[in-house]
C-alpha positions in Angstrom: 93.3 203.6 84.0 93.0 202.6 87.7 93.2 198.9 87.1 95.8 197.4 84.8 96.6 193.9 83.7 97.8 194.5 80.2 101.3 194.8 81.4 102.5 194.9 85.0 99.6 194.4 87.3 98.8 197.8 89.0 96.1 199.6 90.9 96.1 203.3 91.4 96.6 205.3 93.5 98.5 202.5 95.2 99.4 199.0 94.2 99.9 196.4 97.0 103.7 195.9 97.5 103.6 192.2 98.5 103.5 189.6 95.7 100.6 187.5 96.9 98.1 190.4 97.4 99.0 191.6 93.9 98.4 188.0 92.6 95.1 188.0 94.4 94.2 191.3 92.7 95.2 190.0 89.3 93.1 186.8 89.8 90.1 188.8 90.7 90.6 191.3 87.9 90.8 188.7 85.1 87.5 187.4 86.3 86.1 190.8 87.2 82.3 190.8 87.7 82.3 187.1 88.5 82.4 185.2 91.7 85.8 183.5 92.2 85.5 180.6 94.6 87.7 180.6 97.7 89.2 177.2 96.7 90.2 178.6 93.3 92.0 181.6 94.9 93.8 179.3 97.3 94.9 177.1 94.4 96.2 180.2 92.5 98.1 181.7 95.4 99.6 178.5 97.0 99.3 175.8 94.4 99.3 172.1 95.5 100.5 172.7 99.1 98.6 175.5 100.7 99.3 176.3 104.4 96.8 175.3 107.0 96.1 179.0 107.5 95.4 179.6 103.8 91.8 180.6 104.3 92.6 183.0 107.1 95.5 184.5 105.2 93.3 184.9 102.2 90.9 186.9 104.3 93.8 189.1 105.4 94.8 189.8 101.8 91.1 190.6 100.9 91.0 193.1 103.8 94.2 194.7 102.5 92.8 195.0 99.0 89.6 196.6 100.4 91.6 199.2 102.2 93.5 200.1 99.0 90.2 200.4 97.1 88.7 202.5 99.9 91.6 205.0 99.5 89.9 206.0 96.3 86.4 206.0 97.9 85.7 202.4 96.9 82.2 202.0 95.6 80.3 200.5 92.7 81.6 203.5 90.7 85.3 203.1 91.5 85.7 199.4 92.3 84.3 197.3 95.1 85.4 193.9 96.5 82.3 192.0 97.6 81.8 188.7 99.4 79.6 186.5 97.4 79.2 182.8 98.2 81.3 180.8 97.6 84.0 183.4 97.2 84.6 187.0 96.2 83.5 189.3 93.4 85.5 192.3 92.2 83.2 194.9 90.7 85.2 197.2 88.4 83.8 200.0 86.2 84.8 199.4 82.6 86.1 202.9 82.0 88.8 202.4 84.7 89.9 198.9 83.7 92.2 198.4 80.7 91.1 194.8 79.9 87.4 195.5 79.0 88.4 198.7 77.2 90.9 196.7 75.1 88.2 194.0 74.4 85.7 196.7 73.4 88.1 198.4 71.1 89.1 195.1 69.6 85.5 194.1 68.9 84.7 197.5 67.4 87.9 197.3 65.2 87.0 193.9 64.0 83.5 195.0 63.2 84.8 198.0 61.3 87.1 195.8 59.3 84.3 193.4 58.4 82.3 196.4 57.2 85.2 197.5 55.0 86.0 200.6 56.9 89.8 199.9 57.2 90.7 203.5 58.3 88.4 203.3 61.3 89.5 199.7 62.0 93.1 200.8 62.0 92.4 203.6 64.4 90.5 201.5 66.8 93.0 198.7 66.8 95.9 201.3 67.3 94.0 202.6 70.3 93.5 199.1 71.7 97.2 198.3 71.4 98.1 201.6 73.1 96.6 200.3 76.3 99.4 197.7 76.6 102.4 198.5 78.8 104.2 195.2 78.7 103.6 191.5 78.8 100.2 190.7 80.3 100.0 190.1 84.1 103.7 190.7 84.6 105.4 191.4 87.8 103.5 188.8 89.9 103.9 185.0 90.5 101.5 183.0 88.3 99.5 180.0 89.3 97.5 177.9 86.8 94.8 180.4 86.2 97.0 183.5 85.8 99.4 181.6 83.5 96.5 180.6 81.3 95.1 184.1 81.3 98.5 185.6 80.5 99.0 183.3 77.5 95.5 184.1 76.3 95.9 187.9 76.6 99.3 187.9 74.9 97.8 185.9 72.0 94.9 188.3 71.8 97.4 191.2 71.6 99.2 189.5 68.7 95.8 188.9 67.0 94.9 192.6 67.3 98.4 193.6 66.1 98.1 191.4 63.1 94.7 192.7 62.2 95.8 196.3 62.5 98.7 195.5 60.2 96.2 193.9 57.7 94.1 197.1 57.9 97.1 199.3 57.3 98.2 197.2 54.4 94.7 197.6 52.9 95.2 201.4 53.3 98.5 201.3 51.4 100.8 202.2 54.4 103.5 199.8 53.3 106.4 202.2 53.8 105.5 202.9 57.4 104.9 199.2 58.1 108.2 197.9 56.7 110.3 199.0 59.7 107.8 197.9 62.3 107.4 194.5 60.6 111.2 193.9 60.4 111.4 194.4 64.2 108.4 192.1 64.8 109.8 189.4 62.6 113.0 189.6 64.5 111.1 189.3 67.8 109.0 186.4 66.5 111.3 184.5 64.2 108.9 181.6 63.6 105.6 183.4 63.3 104.7 182.9 59.6 101.9 185.4 59.5 104.1 188.3 60.4 106.7 187.2 57.9 104.0 187.1 55.2 103.0 190.7 56.0 106.6 191.7 55.9 107.1 190.2 52.5 104.1 192.0 51.1 105.1 195.3 52.6 108.7 195.0 51.3 107.5 193.9 47.8 105.2 196.9 47.6 108.0 199.3 48.5 110.2 198.0 45.7 112.2 195.6 47.8 111.3 192.3 46.2 114.8 190.8 46.8 114.5 191.6 50.5 111.1 189.9 50.6 112.7 186.8 49.1 115.5 186.9 51.7 112.9 187.1 54.5 111.3 184.0 53.2 114.7 182.2 52.9 115.6 183.1 56.5 112.2 181.9 57.8 112.4 178.6 55.9 115.9 178.0 57.2 114.7 178.6 60.8 111.6 176.4 60.4 113.6 173.5 58.9 116.5 173.8 61.4 114.4 174.2 64.6 111.1 172.5 63.9 111.9 170.2 60.9 108.9 171.6 58.9 108.5 173.6 55.7 106.6 176.9 55.5 102.9 176.7 55.1 101.4 176.3 51.6 100.1 179.8 51.7 103.5 181.4 52.4 105.1 179.2 49.8 102.6 180.4 47.2 103.3 184.0 48.2 107.0 183.3 47.7 106.3 182.0 44.2 104.2 185.0 43.4 107.0 187.3 44.5 109.4 185.4 42.3 107.0 185.8 39.3 106.2 189.4 40.3 102.5 188.8 39.8 100.5 192.1 39.3 97.9 190.9 41.8 100.5 191.6 44.5 100.5 195.3 43.7 98.4 197.5 45.9 95.3 199.0 44.2 94.0 202.4 45.2 90.5 202.7 46.6 87.8 202.2 44.0 84.9 203.1 46.3 84.4 204.7 49.7 87.0 202.3 51.2 90.5 201.2 50.1 90.3 198.2 48.0 92.9 195.6 47.6 95.7 194.5 49.8 97.2 191.1 49.5 99.2 188.6 51.6 99.6 184.9 52.2 97.0 182.7 53.7 95.6 184.4 56.8 97.8 187.5 56.2 97.2 191.0 54.8 93.6 190.1 53.9 90.3 189.4 55.5 90.7 187.2 58.6 90.7 183.5 57.6 90.8 184.3 53.9 93.4 182.7 51.7 94.6 186.0 50.2 97.2 184.3 48.0 94.2 182.9 46.0 93.2 186.4 44.9 93.6 187.8 41.3 93.9 191.2 39.8 90.9 193.2 39.1 88.6 191.6 36.6 85.5 192.9 34.8 83.6 195.6 36.6 80.2 194.1 36.0 80.3 191.2 38.5 82.2 189.7 41.4 85.7 188.5 40.8 86.0 185.0 42.2 89.2 184.0 44.0 91.5 181.8 41.8 93.7 178.9 43.0 92.8 175.9 45.1 89.2 175.5 46.3 88.4 177.1 49.7 89.0 174.8 52.6 87.2 174.2 55.8 88.9 174.2 59.2 90.2 170.8 60.2 87.8 168.3 61.8 87.8 168.8 65.6 90.2 166.5 67.4 88.9 164.0 69.9 85.4 163.9 68.3 83.6 160.8 69.6 80.1 159.4 69.3 77.2 161.0 67.4 77.1 158.0 65.0 73.4 158.2 64.5 73.3 161.9 64.0 76.2 161.8 61.5 74.6 159.0 59.6 71.3 161.0 59.4 73.1 164.1 58.2 75.1 162.3 55.6 72.0 160.6 54.2 70.4 164.0 54.0 73.4 165.6 52.1 74.0 162.6 49.8 70.3 161.8 49.1 69.3 158.5 47.7 66.9 156.5 45.6 63.7 158.5 45.4 65.1 161.1 47.8 67.1 164.1 46.5 69.9 165.6 48.5 68.8 168.5 50.7 70.0 172.0 50.1 69.9 173.0 53.8 70.6 170.9 56.8 69.7 172.8 59.9 71.4 171.6 63.1 69.9 173.0 66.3 70.6 172.4 70.0 71.5 174.2 73.2 74.8 176.0 73.7 77.8 173.7 74.3 76.2 170.6 72.8 78.7 170.4 69.9 76.8 171.7 66.9 79.8 173.2 65.2 82.0 170.2 65.8 79.4 167.9 64.3 78.9 170.2 61.3 82.7 170.1 60.6 82.9 166.4 61.1 80.0 165.9 58.7 81.5 168.3 56.1 84.7 166.3 56.0 82.8 163.0 55.6 81.0 164.4 52.6 83.8 166.4 51.1 83.7 164.3 47.9 80.3 165.8 47.1 81.7 169.3 46.9 84.6 169.6 44.5 84.7 173.4 44.9 85.5 173.1 48.6 83.7 174.6 51.6 83.7 177.6 53.9 82.7 178.1 57.5 81.2 181.5 58.3 80.6 182.5 61.8 77.4 184.6 62.1 78.3 186.4 65.4 80.7 189.2 66.2 83.5 189.0 68.7 81.3 189.6 71.7 78.6 187.1 70.6 76.3 189.7 69.0 74.5 188.4 65.9 75.7 189.8 62.6 73.1 191.5 60.5 72.2 189.9 57.2 74.2 192.6 55.4 77.3 192.1 57.6 77.0 188.3 57.2 76.6 188.7 53.4 79.6 191.1 53.2 81.8 188.7 55.2 80.9 185.8 52.9 81.5 187.9 49.8 85.0 188.8 51.1 85.7 185.1 51.4 84.5 184.4 47.9 85.2 187.4 45.7 87.3 190.5 45.3 84.4 192.8 44.6 83.0 193.9 48.0 81.0 197.1 48.2 82.6 199.9 50.2 79.4 200.6 52.1 77.2 197.9 53.8 74.5 196.5 51.6 71.0 197.1 53.0 68.9 195.8 50.1 68.5 192.0 50.6 67.8 191.4 46.9 71.1 193.2 45.9 73.0 191.2 48.6 71.5 187.9 47.4 72.2 188.8 43.7 75.9 189.5 44.5 76.2 186.3 46.4 74.5 184.3 43.7 76.9 185.6 41.1 79.9 184.8 43.4 78.6 181.2 43.9 77.6 180.6 40.3 79.1 177.4 38.9 80.5 176.4 42.3 79.4 173.2 44.0 80.4 174.2 47.5 79.4 173.4 51.1 78.8 176.4 53.3 78.7 176.1 57.1 76.7 179.0 58.5 77.6 178.8 62.1 75.5 180.0 65.1 72.6 181.6 63.3 70.4 183.8 65.3 67.3 183.9 63.1 65.9 183.0 59.7 65.9 186.7 58.7 69.7 186.8 59.2 70.5 184.0 56.8 67.6 184.0 54.3 69.5 186.2 51.8 72.5 183.9 52.0 70.5 180.7 51.5 68.7 182.1 48.5 72.0 182.6 46.8 73.0 178.9 47.1 71.8 177.1 44.0 74.4 174.5 43.3 75.8 173.5 46.6 74.5 172.8 50.1 74.4 174.5 53.4 74.8 173.2 57.0 73.2 175.7 59.3 73.9 175.6 63.0 72.1 177.6 65.7 70.4 177.3 69.1 66.9 177.9 67.8 65.3 175.6 65.3 65.0 177.4 62.0 61.4 176.2 61.5 60.5 179.0 59.0 63.0 177.8 56.4 61.2 176.0 53.5 62.7 172.7 52.4 65.3 172.5 55.3 66.1 169.2 56.9 66.3 169.5 60.7 68.7 167.7 63.0 68.4 168.4 66.7 71.4 167.7 69.0 71.0 166.8 72.7 73.6 165.8 75.2 75.7 162.8 74.2 74.9 159.4 75.7 76.6 158.5 79.0 79.0 156.0 77.4 80.0 158.6 74.8 80.5 161.2 77.5 82.9 158.8 79.3 84.7 158.1 76.0 85.1 161.9 75.3 86.6 162.4 78.8 89.0 159.6 78.3 90.1 160.9 74.9 90.5 164.5 76.2 91.8 163.9 79.7 94.6 161.4 79.0 95.9 158.6 81.2 94.8 160.1 84.6 91.2 159.9 83.5 91.5 156.2 82.7 92.8 155.5 86.2 89.5 156.1 87.9 86.5 155.0 85.9 84.1 155.5 88.8 85.0 159.2 89.1 85.0 159.6 85.3 81.4 158.4 85.1 80.4 160.8 87.9 82.2 163.7 86.1 80.2 162.8 82.9 77.0 162.8 84.9 77.7 166.1 86.7 78.6 167.7 83.3 75.2 166.6 82.0 76.9 164.8 79.2 77.4 168.2 77.4 80.4 168.0 75.1 81.7 171.5 76.0 81.4 170.9 79.7 83.2 167.6 79.3 86.0 169.2 77.4 86.4 171.9 80.0 86.4 169.3 82.8 89.2 167.4 80.9 91.1 170.6 80.4 90.8 171.5 84.1 92.3 168.2 85.0 95.1 168.5 82.5 95.9 172.0 83.8 96.4 170.6 87.3 98.8 167.7 87.3 98.3 167.4 91.1 94.5 166.9 90.9 92.8 163.5 90.6 89.5 162.7 88.7 87.9 162.0 92.1 88.9 165.4 93.4 87.5 167.1 90.3 84.3 165.2 90.7 84.2 166.4 94.3 84.5 170.0 93.2 81.7 169.5 90.6 79.2 168.1 93.1 78.5 171.5 94.6 75.9 173.1 92.3 76.8 176.6 93.7 80.4 176.4 92.3 80.0 173.9 89.4 79.9 176.5 86.6 83.0 178.2 88.1 84.9 174.9 88.1 83.9 174.4 84.4 86.1 177.2 83.2 89.6 176.9 81.9 91.6 179.3 79.8 89.3 180.6 77.0 86.9 177.6 77.6 84.1 179.0 79.7 80.8 177.0 80.0 79.0 179.7 81.9 79.6 182.2 79.1 78.4 179.8 76.5 75.2 179.0 78.4 74.6 182.7 79.1 74.4 183.6 75.4 70.8 182.4 74.9 69.8 184.0 78.2 71.3 187.4 77.4 69.5 187.4 74.0 66.1 186.9 75.7 63.9 189.7 76.7 63.3 190.8 80.4 60.1 188.7 80.8 61.7 185.6 79.4 64.8 186.0 81.6 62.5 186.3 84.6 60.7 183.1 83.6 64.0 181.3 83.1 65.1 182.3 86.6 61.8 181.5 88.4 61.4 178.1 86.7 64.6 177.0 88.5 62.3 176.6 91.6 60.3 173.9 89.8 60.1 171.1 92.4 60.7 168.2 90.0 63.0 167.4 87.0 60.0 167.8 84.7 56.9 169.7 85.3 53.5 170.6 83.8 52.1 173.8 82.3 50.1 174.5 85.4 53.3 174.4 87.4 54.8 177.0 85.0 51.7 179.2 85.6 52.0 178.9 89.4 55.8 179.7 89.4 55.4 182.7 87.1 52.1 183.9 88.6 50.4 184.0 85.2 47.4 182.4 83.5 47.7 179.1 81.6 48.0 180.7 78.2 50.7 183.2 79.2 52.6 180.4 81.0 52.5 178.1 77.9 53.7 180.9 75.7 56.6 181.7 78.0 57.6 178.0 78.3 57.4 177.4 74.6 59.5 180.5 73.9 62.1 179.2 76.4 62.1 175.9 74.5 62.6 177.7 71.2 65.5 179.6 72.8 67.0 176.2 73.9 66.8 177.3 77.6 64.1 174.7 78.4 63.3 171.3 77.1 59.8 170.0 76.1 59.2 166.3 76.9 56.2 164.4 75.6 54.9 160.9 75.9 52.5 161.5 73.0 49.6 162.4 75.3 50.8 165.4 77.3 53.8 167.8 77.3 56.0 168.4 80.3 58.9 170.8 80.6 62.3 170.5 82.2 65.8 171.9 82.4 69.0 170.3 81.3 70.9 170.0 84.6 73.5 172.6 83.7 70.9 175.1 82.6 69.1 174.6 85.8 72.3 175.3 87.7 72.7 178.5 85.7 69.1 179.6 86.3 69.4 179.0 90.0 72.7 180.9 90.1 71.1 183.9 88.3 68.0 183.8 90.5 70.0 183.8 93.7 72.1 186.7 92.4 69.0 188.9 92.2 68.8 191.6 94.9 65.5 190.4 96.2 66.2 186.7 95.8 64.9 185.6 99.3 61.6 187.5 99.0 61.1 186.2 95.4 61.8 182.7 96.4 59.2 182.8 99.3 56.5 184.3 97.0 57.1 181.8 94.3 57.1 178.8 96.7 53.9 180.1 98.3 52.2 180.3 94.9 53.4 176.8 94.0 52.3 175.4 97.4 48.8 176.8 97.0 48.5 175.4 93.5 49.7 172.0 94.5 47.5 172.0 97.6 44.4 172.9 95.6 44.9 170.2 93.0 46.0 167.6 95.5 42.8 168.1 97.6 40.7 167.7 94.4 42.6 164.6 93.4 42.4 163.2 97.0 38.7 163.7 97.1 38.3 161.8 93.8 40.7 159.0 94.9 39.3 158.5 98.4 36.0 160.4 98.9 35.6 161.6 102.5 39.0 160.5 103.6 40.0 164.1 104.6 37.0 165.2 106.6 38.7 168.5 107.5 39.0 169.7 103.9 36.2 172.1 102.8 35.0 172.4 99.2 36.4 175.9 99.0 39.5 175.3 101.0 42.5 177.0 99.4 40.4 178.4 96.6 40.2 175.2 94.5 41.6 175.9 91.0 38.7 176.2 88.5 40.5 174.0 86.0 41.3 171.3 88.6 39.1 168.8 86.9 40.8 169.3 83.6 44.3 169.1 85.1 43.7 166.1 87.3 41.6 164.3 84.6 39.8 161.0 85.0 42.6 159.3 86.9 43.5 161.0 90.2 45.8 158.1 91.0 47.7 158.8 87.7 47.9 162.5 88.5 49.4 161.8 91.9 51.8 159.3 90.4 53.0 161.9 87.9 53.3 164.7 90.4 54.4 162.9 93.5 58.0 163.9 93.3 57.1 167.5 92.8 54.6 167.4 95.6 57.1 165.9 98.1 59.7 168.5 97.1 57.1 171.3 97.5 56.5 170.1 101.1 60.2 170.5 101.7 60.3 173.9 100.1 57.3 175.3 102.0 58.8 174.0 105.2 62.1 175.7 104.4 60.2 178.9 103.7 58.3 178.7 107.0 54.9 178.5 105.3 53.5 176.3 108.0 49.8 175.9 107.0 50.9 174.9 103.5 53.2 172.2 104.8 50.5 170.3 106.7 47.9 171.0 104.0 50.1 169.5 101.3 51.2 166.5 103.4 47.6 165.8 104.4 46.3 166.0 100.9 48.8 163.5 99.7 48.3 160.9 102.5 45.6 159.1 100.6 47.9 158.5 97.7 50.7 157.4 100.0 48.3 155.0 101.6 47.1 153.6 98.2 50.6 153.1 96.9 52.3 152.0 100.1 54.8 155.0 99.7 55.9 154.7 103.3 59.1 156.8 103.0 57.5 159.7 101.4 54.6 159.5 103.8 57.0 159.5 106.8 59.1 162.4 105.5 56.2 164.7 104.6 54.3 164.1 107.8 57.4 164.6 110.0 57.8 168.0 108.4 54.1 168.6 108.8 54.2 167.7 112.5 57.1 170.1 113.0 55.2 172.8 111.1 52.1 172.3 113.3 54.1 172.5 116.5 56.0 175.6 115.4 52.6 177.2 114.5 51.1 175.9 117.8 48.1 174.6 115.8 46.5 171.8 117.8 44.0 170.8 115.1 46.8 170.4 112.5 49.0 168.5 114.9 46.1 166.1 115.7 45.5 165.4 112.0 49.2 164.7 111.4 49.4 162.4 114.4 46.4 160.5 113.1 48.0 160.1 109.7 51.3 158.9 111.3 49.3 156.4 113.4 47.8 155.0 110.2 51.2 154.8 108.7 52.6 153.0 111.7 49.7 150.5 111.6 50.5 149.7 107.9 54.1 149.1 108.8 53.0 146.7 111.6 54.3 149.0 114.3 51.5 148.4 116.8 52.8 150.3 119.8 53.8 153.3 117.8 50.5 153.4 116.0 48.6 153.3 119.3 50.7 156.2 120.7 50.0 158.4 117.6 46.3 157.6 117.6 46.0 158.3 121.4 47.8 161.6 121.0 45.7 162.5 118.0 42.4 161.6 119.8 43.4 163.8 122.8 44.2 166.7 120.6 40.9 166.3 118.6 39.0 166.3 121.9 40.7 169.6 122.8 39.5 171.2 119.6 36.1 169.4 119.8 36.5 167.6 116.5 34.1 164.7 117.1 34.8 163.2 113.6 38.5 163.3 114.4 37.9 161.5 117.7 35.9 158.8 115.9 38.6 158.3 113.3 41.2 157.9 116.0 39.1 155.3 117.7 38.8 153.4 114.5 42.5 153.6 114.0 43.2 152.2 117.5 40.6 149.5 117.0 42.4 148.4 113.7 45.6 147.9 115.7 43.8 146.0 118.5 42.1 143.8 115.9 45.5 142.9 114.4 46.7 142.0 117.9 43.7 139.7 118.5 42.1 141.9 121.2 38.6 141.5 119.9 36.6 142.9 122.8 38.7 146.1 123.0 38.5 146.5 119.3 34.7 146.0 119.2 34.1 148.6 121.8 36.1 151.2 120.0 34.5 150.4 116.6 31.0 150.6 118.2 31.7 154.0 119.8 33.2 155.3 116.6 30.2 154.2 114.6 27.8 156.0 116.8 29.9 159.2 116.6 30.2 159.0 112.8 26.5 158.4 112.3 25.8 161.4 114.5 28.3 163.6 112.6 27.2 162.4 109.1 30.7 161.0 108.4 30.0 158.3 105.8 33.6 157.3 105.4 33.9 156.8 109.1 30.8 154.7 109.1 32.3 152.5 106.3 35.5 151.9 108.3 33.7 151.2 111.6 31.2 148.8 110.0 34.1 147.0 108.2 35.9 146.7 111.5 32.9 145.3 113.3 32.3 142.8 110.5 35.9 141.5 110.8 35.5 141.2 114.6 32.4 139.1 114.2 34.1 137.1 111.5 36.9 136.3 113.9 34.3 135.3 116.5 32.7 133.0 114.0 29.5 135.0 113.7 29.4 134.9 110.0 25.7 135.9 109.5 26.3 139.0 111.7 29.5 139.8 109.8 27.6 139.5 106.5 24.8 141.9 107.6 27.4 144.4 108.7 29.3 144.1 105.4 26.0 144.8 103.6 25.5 147.9 105.6 29.2 148.9 104.9 28.6 148.4 101.2 25.5 150.6 101.1 27.4 153.3 103.0 30.3 153.0 100.5 27.9 153.4 97.6 26.4 156.5 99.1 30.0 157.8 99.6 30.8 157.2 96.0 34.0 155.2 96.7 34.4 152.4 94.2 37.5 151.0 95.9 35.6 150.3 99.1 32.5 149.1 97.3 34.6 146.5 95.4 36.3 145.6 98.7 33.0 144.8 100.4 31.9 142.8 97.4 35.0 140.7 97.4 34.9 140.1 101.2 31.2 139.2 101.2 31.9 136.7 98.4 34.5 135.0 100.5 32.0 134.3 103.3 31.0 130.7 102.3 27.8 129.4 103.9 29.4 126.0 104.5 31.3 126.0 107.8 34.0 123.8 106.3 35.0 126.5 103.9 35.3 129.3 106.4 38.6 130.8 107.3 40.9 128.7 109.3 42.7 130.2 112.3 46.1 130.6 110.7 46.0 129.3 107.1 44.5 132.3 105.4 45.1 136.0 104.8 42.4 138.4 105.5 41.9 141.6 103.5 41.2 144.2 106.1 40.8 147.1 103.7 41.1 147.8 99.9 44.4 146.1 99.0 45.5 145.7 102.7 46.0 142.2 104.1 46.7 140.6 107.5 48.3 137.2 107.5 47.4 134.5 110.0 44.8 136.5 112.0 41.7 134.5 111.4 40.2 132.3 114.2 38.5 129.0 114.0 34.8 129.1 113.2 
């Protein structure tokens, strides 16, 4: 092994001699393959008082480590220290690193044990333990992270050691184990599990009196030092040794694997199984149930808060009621980290009175998160329930179900099947439950299960998130309620994220809630901050992603570029570069995998990420080798789709407004009519956030034509809704894009739109400047329609200032140009302006005739808003002079929904 942390930290051929570079190496190794932020490394090396030169010094240490790695030809095959924002990543091949080798052997050993292959399990676990050369991460100073990692690794070593001892006891190696266990019991005088193993080994080697003395010494130590009695399981083992129960004797193998070891609760038996409840061999024709007290579930999780409605729903389902029988299966689904297991245990304890034969929790995944097969899950459950487990895995689902049904016969139990991967995995188990109930948890909704009641969990409510943080984070959390609320929001109100955040604060006594909130604000490092000890939010969220296929993973990554918190199916198609059907299928599969959310108002479906999943998707996308090129391609597809639909909606909302748009511009989407629907204003309102963000994205990507096309297509909506801030931002970006591209025609159009915006904001001088600049540019590119529109815009400003003659001249010239160019919308605007001028002059009859002309032009244009405006304005022109507009007492509607106050003159 070139890289070692299971003992003194070392690197071959040469380990850095100074303590801090070794500590840096260790910190990077325990998070090998992950980006470790610079601030985390500084915290680890210098604690609460880093020197001012900490960042520079860290860079020096990194350089030194790279030189050491280079001595062995540092590469991706031998170890490489890479700079990855916002920190560093150490890439280490597994074959050269003791920690992943240990974890692999540990997982394989556990799997072999679960399959009943105790000989292979013992060998693999022996091999895993042989990798250790001393206490984990020794020989270096420990900060918070290294201390937590060392504790975790040492505990893992003890777990592997105890399971190897269990396997050896199953194999009948009591004589060899007695000496080893005596030494271990002396080294760990208060560890009950080891003492239980020692008692079994001594009893089976004919040393029952020594086994009793072991118990007596342990009890004395527990009472004297801790003031507690031994656990119930160990006490029962003591009683069985006193009675010399035959069930304690080792039984030779009856099948292809050794059969029957025994030990106290959690010792010398299957992990988590109360072995003291086992009996001697019974009839050979069926499973032998475990005697003694009913199986018990783990304790309800501490600090559980909220979920009152979900708990009440689940309890009603399990208890049943008048006219509603109790359900057999309650399926709890939701994304990783949302607290499904915690809720299931809480619910189980609330309904314990319904299940006199107890309950069991069975995890349906292996140590590395891989789903157990139906046969593996069934065998694991059988080991918890009976003493008759086949020596080879069962492959026949019917045989598996039959064995489980016999084991559960006559028992009213509650089973919690935790973290199911599919219906196929659990169906044989569910078919065996006839007299009890099952709470099933899993990310995917088990929709194919007949008769199951479904309960979906989402993030907790904000007030519950705050309550959870206060319960888990202690007094310091309560001192800053503003920061706590922000932490809850940045954690997306996900229970796991909230618990990790509270643990991170607890682990750093020098840190404040405000400082933690500050570290969480940066999306690039948020998931790195939400990791403490063996609590790792990123790993939890990654599980669903890693189980997806390549196409679905790609979709998950690319959808992180969606420009709004929720988005439509056509947006999915644009981002993925697929047709609508393929896009819908990908989105729905992501929803089923709990990687995406479907949101509906009863009329349509939109999709969106939970905030933490979006952070993960962005992180994964940016880690791809061709991230920049992919981002540009996706943004371009999205911009073209938005532009095509926005042009269609704009033409429906304000026909003729954008005279520069051509019917085939941007290859109008063939399904634009279906997507936009009958309400273009409603479409714009729904998509406005995404459209504005797409303008930003296309500008950042340097896609200049798309920037001004998108901004221009949305100007009519911004005008209609008085969305001045969005109008200003998008068109400032569009003006910059036009100037960067040196496109005079585009710059002219943007200047014209900015002039219109300034006029609506009553910024007369600014509006005239924009219109004048736009008119000059349109003249350069010989756009006569554009020149006419600018004259109308300037005339509107002059009319508002009371300069009637100047306004009338510009309106007149513009009308002539628009008539010559066939610009109906320009004609409508010019005729409206002339009518208002004449109204101000008191020429009501002339104004009425011009409004009639304006109305006919609006009808030919097909613009209902302008047609209705002309009708309203004409109706206000009373024939009686005493009813005409007074100079200052009335407001004048100068356009659809646009009013000028105090601009009328006397008749």
